[in-house]
NUDONU-251698 format. One line per 5 residues: number of its first residue (from 1); their letters; for each residue x, y, z of C-alpha. Coordinates in nm, 4 decimals. Each point is the difference from the previous one (the first is absolute). Layout:
BEGIN
NUM) a) X,Y,Z ~ ...
This chain:
BEGIN
1) xxxxx) -0.9311,0.6885,-2.6049 ~ 0.3183,0.1874,-0.1032 ~ -0.0519,0.2506,0.2783 ~ -0.0100,-0.2891,0.2453 ~ 0.3232,-0.1452,-0.1376
6) xxxxx) 0.1665,0.3461,0.0308 ~ -0.1314,0.0408,0.3466 ~ 0.1690,-0.3223,0.0978 ~ 0.3141,0.0554,-0.1935 ~ 0.1096,0.3040,0.2000
11) xxxxx) 0.0128,-0.1645,0.3391 ~ 0.1511,-0.3131,-0.1547 ~ 0.2761,0.2096,-0.1472 ~ 0.0571,0.1701,0.3270 ~ 0.0048,-0.3406,0.1881
16) xxxxx) 0.2155,-0.1946,-0.2372 ~ 0.2335,0.2989,-0.0504 ~ 0.0852,0.0040,0.3716 ~ 0.0251,-0.3757,0.0765 ~ 0.3421,-0.1606,-0.0660
21) xxxxx) -0.1820,-0.3332,-0.0006 ~ -0.2213,0.0772,-0.2965 ~ 0.1946,-0.2447,-0.2261 ~ -0.0629,-0.2995,0.2356 ~ -0.2332,-0.2742,-0.1217
26) xxxxx) -0.2387,0.0514,0.2902 ~ -0.0436,0.3653,-0.0847 ~ -0.0194,-0.0664,-0.3742 ~ -0.2810,-0.2623,0.0620 ~ -0.1802,0.2602,0.2134
31) xxxxx) 0.0449,0.2532,-0.2782 ~ -0.1416,-0.2440,-0.2646 ~ -0.2945,-0.0882,0.2277 ~ -0.0712,0.3730,0.0549 ~ -0.0499,0.0433,-0.3809
36) xxxxx) -0.3209,-0.2079,0.0223 ~ -0.2006,0.2438,0.2105 ~ -0.3524,0.0601,-0.1403 ~ -0.0813,0.3505,0.1325 ~ 0.0967,0.2544,0.2577
41) xxxxx) -0.2410,-0.0059,0.2973 ~ -0.1158,0.3193,0.1806 ~ 0.0838,0.0222,0.3620 ~ -0.3631,-0.0235,0.0917 ~ -0.0378,-0.3202,-0.2055
46) xxxxx) 0.3059,-0.1459,0.1757 ~ -0.1402,0.0803,0.3440 ~ -0.3341,-0.1607,-0.0937 ~ 0.1681,-0.3084,-0.1284 ~ 0.2437,-0.0138,0.2937
51) xxxxx) -0.2784,0.0362,0.2482 ~ -0.1696,-0.3175,-0.1423 ~ 0.3256,-0.1936,-0.0115 ~ 0.1299,-0.2418,0.2616 ~ 0.3686,0.0849,-0.1003
56) xxxxx) 0.1303,0.3093,-0.1576 ~ 0.3604,-0.0322,-0.1204 ~ 0.1809,0.3309,-0.0522 ~ 0.3144,-0.0043,-0.1994 ~ 0.2363,0.2351,0.1813
61) xxxxx) 0.3056,0.1497,-0.1753 ~ 0.1967,0.0550,0.3126 ~ 0.2111,0.2854,-0.1264 ~ -0.2827,0.2044,-0.1386 ~ -0.1596,0.2226,0.2642
66) xxxxx) -0.3139,0.0430,-0.1990 ~ -0.0483,-0.3787,0.0335 ~ -0.0227,0.0219,0.3749 ~ -0.2210,0.3085,-0.0209 ~ -0.2398,-0.1834,-0.2160
71) xxxxx) 0.0084,-0.3028,0.2335 ~ -0.0793,0.2166,0.3002 ~ -0.2898,0.1577,-0.1797 ~ -0.1378,-0.3299,-0.1165 ~ 0.0316,-0.1487,0.3599
76) xxxxx) -0.1743,0.2979,0.1527 ~ -0.2868,-0.0137,-0.2531 ~ -0.0466,-0.3739,0.0438 ~ 0.0369,0.0144,0.3845 ~ -0.2609,0.2818,0.0265
81) xxxxx) -0.2482,-0.2293,-0.1762 ~ 0.0935,-0.3260,0.1703 ~ 0.1704,-0.0196,0.3384 ~ 0.0625,-0.3767,-0.0433 ~ 0.3201,0.0506,-0.1942
86) xxxxx) 0.3421,-0.1535,0.0789 ~ 0.3024,0.1762,-0.1579 ~ 0.2741,-0.2404,-0.1136 ~ 0.3399,0.1515,-0.0793 ~ 0.2915,-0.1524,-0.1832
91) xxxxx) 0.2323,0.2529,0.1627 ~ -0.0265,-0.1898,0.3425 ~ 0.1289,-0.3515,0.0470 ~ -0.2634,-0.2454,0.1493 ~ 0.2483,-0.0779,0.2817
96) xxxxx) -0.0036,0.3637,0.1017 ~ -0.3690,-0.0044,0.0737 ~ 0.0435,0.0387,0.3767 ~ 0.1747,0.3324,-0.0529 ~ -0.2585,0.1207,-0.2499
101) xxxxx) -0.2777,-0.0898,0.2451 ~ 0.1716,0.1810,0.2864 ~ 0.0504,0.3055,-0.2227 ~ -0.3508,0.0069,-0.1303 ~ -0.1419,-0.0212,0.3519
106) xxxxx) 0.2161,0.2757,0.1372 ~ 0.2387,-0.2245,0.1931 ~ 0.3041,0.1034,-0.1959 ~ 0.1221,0.3333,-0.1365 ~ 0.0493,0.0461,-0.3750
111) xxxxx) 0.3770,0.0249,0.0484 ~ 0.0108,-0.3242,0.1988 ~ -0.2246,-0.1719,-0.2528 ~ 0.2259,0.1034,-0.2886 ~ 0.3018,-0.1074,0.1788
116) xxxxx) -0.1503,-0.3447,0.1123 ~ -0.1046,-0.0832,-0.3565 ~ 0.3370,0.1326,-0.1380 ~ -0.1992,0.2228,-0.2386 ~ 0.2910,0.1767,-0.1543
121) xxxxx) 0.1969,-0.3255,-0.0511 ~ -0.2930,-0.2265,-0.1005 ~ -0.2247,0.2411,-0.1906 ~ 0.1884,0.3204,-0.0460 ~ -0.2569,0.2075,-0.1868
126) xxxxx) -0.0975,0.3382,0.1416 ~ -0.2061,-0.0637,0.3102 ~ -0.1951,0.3234,-0.0463 ~ -0.1581,-0.1480,-0.3120 ~ -0.1315,-0.3016,0.1938
131) xxxxx) -0.0912,0.1529,0.3346 ~ -0.3448,0.1165,-0.1259 ~ -0.1065,-0.3565,-0.0592 ~ 0.0666,-0.0769,0.3717 ~ -0.1868,0.3240,0.1034
136) xxxxx) -0.3047,-0.0947,-0.2002 ~ 0.0035,-0.3522,0.1471 ~ 0.0139,0.1490,0.3530 ~ -0.2740,0.2477,-0.0866 ~ -0.2352,-0.2733,-0.1033
141) xxxxx) 0.1307,-0.2611,0.2460 ~ 0.1036,-0.2310,-0.2769 ~ 0.2149,-0.2975,0.0750 ~ 0.3292,0.0030,-0.1808 ~ 0.1988,-0.3062,-0.0996
146) xxxxx) 0.3437,-0.0622,-0.1373 ~ -0.0010,-0.2372,-0.2840 ~ 0.3532,-0.0273,-0.1284 ~ 0.2776,-0.2416,0.0756 ~ 0.3735,-0.0180,-0.0615
151) xxxxx) 0.2019,0.0108,-0.2047 ~ -0.1096,0.3291,-0.1580 ~ 0.3113,0.0637,-0.2127 ~ -0.0460,-0.0359,-0.3733 ~ -0.2565,-0.1882,-0.1970
156) xxxxx) 0.1172,-0.3607,0.0432 ~ -0.2209,-0.0603,0.3012 ~ -0.3121,0.1903,-0.1105 ~ -0.2140,-0.3150,-0.0391 ~ 0.0790,-0.1146,0.3575
161) xxxxx) -0.0835,0.3521,0.1216 ~ -0.3271,0.0014,-0.1995 ~ -0.0943,-0.3422,0.1412 ~ 0.0653,0.1184,0.3552 ~ -0.2065,0.3148,-0.0550
166) xxxxx) -0.2908,-0.2020,-0.1502 ~ 0.0226,-0.2474,0.2993 ~ -0.0090,0.2993,0.2547 ~ -0.2994,0.1592,-0.1740 ~ -0.1921,-0.3389,-0.0099
171) xxxxx) 0.0816,-0.0460,0.3780 ~ -0.1099,0.3580,0.0851 ~ -0.3277,-0.0501,-0.1883 ~ -0.0673,-0.3393,0.1644 ~ 0.0673,0.1394,0.3543
176) xxxxx) -0.2023,0.3137,-0.0608 ~ -0.3247,-0.1012,-0.1821 ~ -0.1526,0.2896,-0.1839 ~ 0.3174,0.2098,-0.0316 ~ 0.0839,0.1545,-0.3267
181) xxxxx) 0.3638,0.0279,-0.0947 ~ 0.1937,0.2866,-0.1524 ~ 0.3411,-0.1345,-0.0866 ~ 0.2735,0.2311,-0.1038 ~ 0.2821,-0.1785,-0.1746
186) xx) 0.2677,0.0765,-0.2635 ~ -0.1113,0.0129,-0.3590
């Protein structure tokens, strides 16, 4: 058990040491909840559990490239076992869906897509970290959905954004019976 705590302590220290918001109540609550984990899962166990789940929520730490690398690996493994997956991303606003659809179907270049969704201004994290998620979605012909809404600045509107994302996911599942959701959202 102490090995598990040490294994979790290292990335926590790395994450909380970089984030200027680590003192905020939202982050502190997350940190407190994180203390209650029961055990570390192997990647294979995670894949088996995820493959049986209707919705897999993945907590993305946006500024940590290893988070996006893990998400890409997870998505690839799940998609290779079940092609009925829809990818839901916090990084894209729901009202930008038409641009996302055009980009995913090859009707828009990457540069135009990033410009249309105002990627640098609205999201701002290194695109190279997130691009592989879109590549895996294309490789497996997975539908991709934006599940965020404005305003994105600060933590004051997080509940509104969470409610919007939940509504989008419920709508996606209702309109696409049998789909399984992989939702990548902030911690």
